[in-house]
C-alpha positions in Angstrom: -78.8 3.9 15.7 -75.1 3.8 16.6 -73.3 0.8 15.4 -70.6 -0.1 18.3 -67.2 -1.4 17.0 -65.1 -3.9 19.1 -62.5 -2.1 21.2 -59.2 -2.7 19.3 -55.6 -1.7 19.4 -54.7 -0.3 16.1 -57.2 -2.5 14.2 -56.0 -5.8 15.7 -58.4 -7.1 18.5 -56.8 -8.7 21.5 -58.3 -11.0 23.9 -56.4 -10.6 27.2 -56.7 -12.9 30.2 -57.8 -12.0 33.6 -54.2 -11.8 34.7 -51.9 -10.4 32.6 -48.3 -11.8 32.7 -45.8 -9.3 33.4 -41.8 -9.5 33.3 -41.5 -7.5 36.5 -43.3 -7.4 39.9 -45.6 -4.3 39.3 -46.8 -1.9 42.1 -50.7 -1.8 42.1 -52.2 0.3 39.5 -54.3 3.1 41.0 -57.1 3.8 38.5 -60.5 4.4 39.1 -61.9 2.5 42.3 -65.1 0.8 42.5 -68.1 3.0 43.7 -68.6 3.0 47.5 -72.2 3.6 47.4 -75.2 2.4 45.5 -76.0 5.6 43.4 -76.9 5.0 39.9 -74.3 5.6 37.2 -75.3 7.0 33.8 -73.7 4.7 31.3 -73.6 1.2 32.8 -74.1 -0.5 29.4 -71.6 1.6 27.5 -68.9 0.6 30.1 -69.7 -3.0 29.5 -69.6 -2.5 25.8 -66.3 -0.7 25.9 -64.6 -3.2 28.3 -66.2 -6.7 26.8 -63.4 -7.3 24.3 -60.8 -7.2 27.2 -62.7 -9.4 29.7 -61.9 -13.0 30.6 -64.2 -15.4 28.9 -66.6 -16.0 32.0 -66.9 -12.3 32.2 -67.6 -11.9 28.6 -70.5 -14.2 29.0 -71.9 -12.0 31.9 -71.3 -8.9 29.4 -73.2 -10.5 26.6 -76.1 -11.5 28.7 -76.5 -8.1 30.4 -76.2 -6.4 26.9 -78.8 -8.6 25.4 -81.3 -8.7 28.2 -80.8 -5.6 30.3 -84.5 -5.3 31.3 -84.5 -8.8 32.8 -81.2 -8.1 34.7 -83.5 -5.4 36.9 -85.6 -8.2 38.2 -82.9 -10.9 38.9 -80.8 -11.7 41.7 -77.3 -12.3 41.8 -77.8 -16.0 41.9 -80.0 -16.0 39.1 -77.6 -14.2 37.0 -74.9 -16.5 38.0 -77.0 -19.5 37.2 -78.1 -18.0 33.9 -74.4 -17.4 32.8 -72.7 -20.6 34.2 -70.5 -18.6 36.6 -70.0 -18.1 40.5 -71.8 -15.5 42.3 -68.3 -14.0 43.2 -67.6 -13.7 39.3 -70.8 -11.5 39.0 -69.8 -9.2 41.7 -66.2 -9.0 40.4 -67.6 -8.3 37.1 -69.6 -5.4 38.5 -66.4 -4.0 40.2 -64.2 -4.5 37.1 -66.4 -1.5 35.5 -66.1 0.7 38.5 -69.6 -0.3 40.4 -69.7 -1.3 44.1 -71.7 -4.4 43.2 -74.9 -6.0 41.7 -77.1 -3.8 43.4 -75.8 -0.6 41.9 -75.6 -2.5 38.6 -79.4 -3.2 38.7 -80.0 0.4 39.8 -78.0 1.8 36.9 -79.6 -0.2 34.3 -83.1 0.3 35.6 -82.4 4.2 35.1 -80.8 3.7 31.8 -83.8 1.7 30.7 -86.7 4.3 31.9 -84.8 7.4 30.7 -84.0 7.9 27.1 -80.4 9.1 26.6 -79.9 12.8 26.0 -78.2 12.3 22.6 -79.2 9.4 20.4 -76.0 8.0 18.9 -76.1 7.3 15.4 -73.8 6.0 13.0 -73.2 7.8 9.9 -75.0 6.8 6.6 -73.6 7.4 3.1 -77.0 9.3 2.3 -76.8 11.8 5.2 -76.7 15.5 4.4 -74.1 17.9 5.9 -76.6 19.1 8.5 -77.0 15.6 9.7 -73.3 14.8 9.7 -72.6 17.9 11.7 -75.3 17.0 14.3 -74.1 13.2 14.5 -70.3 14.3 15.0 -70.9 17.1 17.6 -73.3 14.9 19.5 -70.7 12.2 19.6 -68.2 14.5 20.7 -70.4 15.9 23.4 -71.3 12.4 24.6 -67.6 11.4 24.7 -67.1 14.2 27.2 -70.0 13.2 29.4 -69.1 9.5 29.4 -65.4 10.4 30.2 -66.4 12.6 33.1 -68.4 9.9 34.7 -65.5 7.4 34.9 -62.7 10.0 35.4 -61.5 9.7 39.1 -60.8 13.2 40.7 -58.6 11.4 43.4 -56.4 9.7 40.8 -56.1 13.2 38.9 -55.1 14.8 42.2 -52.4 12.1 42.5 -51.3 12.8 39.0 -51.0 16.4 39.7 -48.7 15.7 42.7 -46.6 13.3 40.8 -46.0 15.8 37.9 -45.4 18.8 40.1 -42.8 17.1 42.4 -40.8 15.6 39.5 -37.8 17.2 38.3 -38.6 16.1 34.7 -41.7 15.1 32.9 -41.7 12.9 29.9 -44.8 12.4 27.8 -45.2 9.1 25.4 -47.6 8.7 22.5 -47.7 6.6 19.2 -49.8 7.1 16.2 -53.1 8.9 16.9 -52.1 9.6 20.5 -48.8 11.3 19.3 -50.5 14.8 18.5 -52.1 14.6 22.1 -48.5 14.2 23.7 -47.2 17.0 21.5 -50.0 19.2 22.8 -49.5 18.2 26.4 -45.9 19.0 25.9 -46.6 22.5 24.7 -49.3 23.2 27.7 -46.8 22.0 30.2 -44.2 24.1 28.7 -46.5 27.1 29.0 -46.6 26.7 32.8 -43.0 26.2 33.5 -42.5 22.5 33.5 -39.3 20.7 32.3 -41.0 18.5 29.9 -40.5 16.7 26.6 -42.8 14.6 24.4 -41.2 11.5 22.7 -43.2 10.1 19.8 -40.5 7.6 18.3 -40.9 4.4 19.6 -36.9 3.8 19.6 -36.3 7.0 21.5 -39.1 6.0 23.8 -37.4 3.0 24.8 -34.1 4.6 25.2 -35.5 7.6 27.2 -37.6 5.5 29.4 -34.6 3.1 30.3 -32.8 6.4 31.6 -35.5 7.5 33.9 -35.0 7.6 37.8 -37.3 8.4 40.5 -37.1 12.3 39.8 -38.9 11.5 36.5 -42.9 11.5 35.8 -43.9 9.5 32.8 -47.3 10.2 31.2 -48.3 7.8 28.5 -51.3 8.3 26.3 -52.8 5.3 24.5 -56.4 4.9 23.7 -56.1 1.0 23.6 -53.4 0.5 26.1 -52.1 -2.4 24.3 -49.8 -0.9 21.8 -46.4 -2.8 22.1 -44.3 0.5 22.0 -46.1 2.3 24.5 -46.4 -0.4 26.8 -42.8 -1.3 26.5 -41.9 2.4 27.1 -44.1 2.4 30.2 -42.7 -0.6 31.7 -39.0 0.3 31.1 -39.7 3.9 32.8 -41.3 2.2 35.9 -38.6 -0.5 36.1 -36.3 2.6 36.2 -37.8 4.2 39.0 -40.1 6.8 37.5 -43.7 7.5 38.3 -46.0 6.4 35.6 -49.2 8.2 34.7 -51.4 6.3 32.0 -54.4 8.1 30.0 -56.3 5.2 28.3 -59.9 4.1 27.6 -62.0 2.6 30.2 -61.2 -1.1 29.8 -58.6 -3.5 31.2 -55.5 -3.2 29.2 -51.9 -4.6 29.4 -50.4 -1.0 30.0 -52.3 -0.6 33.4 -49.9 -3.2 34.9 -47.2 -0.7 34.8 -49.2 2.5 35.8 -49.0 4.0 39.2 -52.0 6.2 38.2 -54.6 5.5 35.8 -56.7 8.4 34.3 -59.6 6.8 32.1 -61.4 8.2 28.8 -64.5 6.6 27.6 -64.8 7.1 23.6 -67.6 5.4 21.7 -66.9 3.9 18.3 -69.1 3.8 15.3 -68.5 2.4 11.8 -67.1 5.5 10.6 -65.6 6.8 13.7 -62.4 5.2 14.6 -60.5 5.2 17.9 -58.4 8.1 16.4 -61.5 10.3 16.1 -63.5 9.4 19.2 -60.8 9.2 21.6 -58.9 12.4 21.3 -61.6 14.8 22.3 -61.7 13.2 25.6 -58.1 12.6 26.0 -57.5 16.4 25.3 -60.0 17.2 27.8 -58.5 15.1 30.7 -55.2 16.8 29.8 -56.7 20.1 30.2 -57.9 19.0 33.6 -54.6 17.9 34.5 -52.9 21.2 33.1 -55.5 23.3 34.9 -54.9 21.2 38.4 -50.8 21.8 38.0 -51.4 25.4 37.3 -53.8 26.0 40.5 -51.2 24.0 42.5 -48.4 26.4 41.7 -50.5 29.2 40.9 -48.0 32.3 41.3 -45.1 30.3 39.3 -47.5 29.4 36.5 -49.3 32.7 36.1 -45.8 34.3 35.9 -44.5 31.9 33.3 -47.6 32.1 31.4 -47.4 35.9 31.2 -43.5 35.7 30.0 -44.2 33.0 27.5 -47.2 35.0 26.1 -45.0 38.0 25.9 -42.3 36.0 24.2 -44.9 34.6 21.7 -46.4 38.2 20.9 -43.6 38.6 18.5 -45.0 35.8 16.6 -48.3 38.0 15.9 -49.1 40.6 13.6 
């Protein structure tokens, strides 16, 4: 079975408080809002596992209790859960909302569905004795599940706002460090192909300088799986303080970078012993970028198709 690793920022686990101290007065981050109905979600337990390391202590107690006894939660009241975990009823409700649910009732319905229905793909960690056929099956199934999980937490309204922020900007800057740097470079290339004035910055010093020189005509896209990398958090903060519109693509959990994001686009990447965040997050990040690019191309269809044709003709000289 799948062995889940704790969410970490480049190998260093961080325990962030409920409220993240900042050096500026941030505008409210606009990520995925809580559900407005009680329709069950497909991956409540995975949402909890991914978000648990960055939760406050009281929320972590709730999370641990649910992960250890999901069958019991289905038959409990919010009062019973609050008493069992030593927190207030309001803390239980806030916990549910922190993972994108409307409240405790939706949590119970989601857990009931998850318990009685087998998951479509069994997530297993790689074993040193696995043959290549088994390795391929596990890796491909993990990639497919990462896309399913990300689709379940990706907010279409937030994506629409991101499209509008980028298409109305005079310049777009994309920040990424480490395993996120190739995603930033790919985003840069894709946006160039549809005619945007864009550049990718993957050096932390250049990021800081470039971010400090932004203004209200600039849209900044930061890609960070953990949302806790000092360099990208600093660059995003500097860009926002300079007046830029900030968009963050990050994994589904509370993290410091969200305090400086106008728009948050969530991914959900599972981790196993042999699959670190560099492997699990990139497929989901690329698909979110694909959706953003598609939205931008459709919003300015004539311009995008014209530039695509011109750049295709230019690149044709590179082919035999």
